[in-house]
C-alpha positions, 0 to 999 in steps of 0.5 A: 931825912938824914943828917947829911941831907939836912946839913947839905941843904942848910949849908947851900941855903946859907951860902946862897943867902950870904952871896946874894946879900953880899952882892946887894950890899956891895951894890949899895956901897958902890952907889953910895960912894960919891963921884969925888971919892975914888972907887977902889976894890979895897974900899968895897970889900973891906967895908964894915957893912960886909962883915955879916955876909962874910960871917954867914958865908964862912959858917956855910963853908964850915957846915959844908966841910963838916958834912963832907967829914960825915959823908966820908966816914960812913 
């Protein structure tokens, strides 16, 4: 297998895992907020439990960009 194909597969897999994991984490955060608290979008998106998913999505985007540089130069 070529390096570009492996990088593409890894980037797409990391992106999918990151997005699905982030979705489940946001659901858990939304369900954990009591009815008394205000559910604002900033509370869900800026929660500390989402950091690991944002990092995973960022790594996937960087790998995708690196792969794009490799495919354009060949």
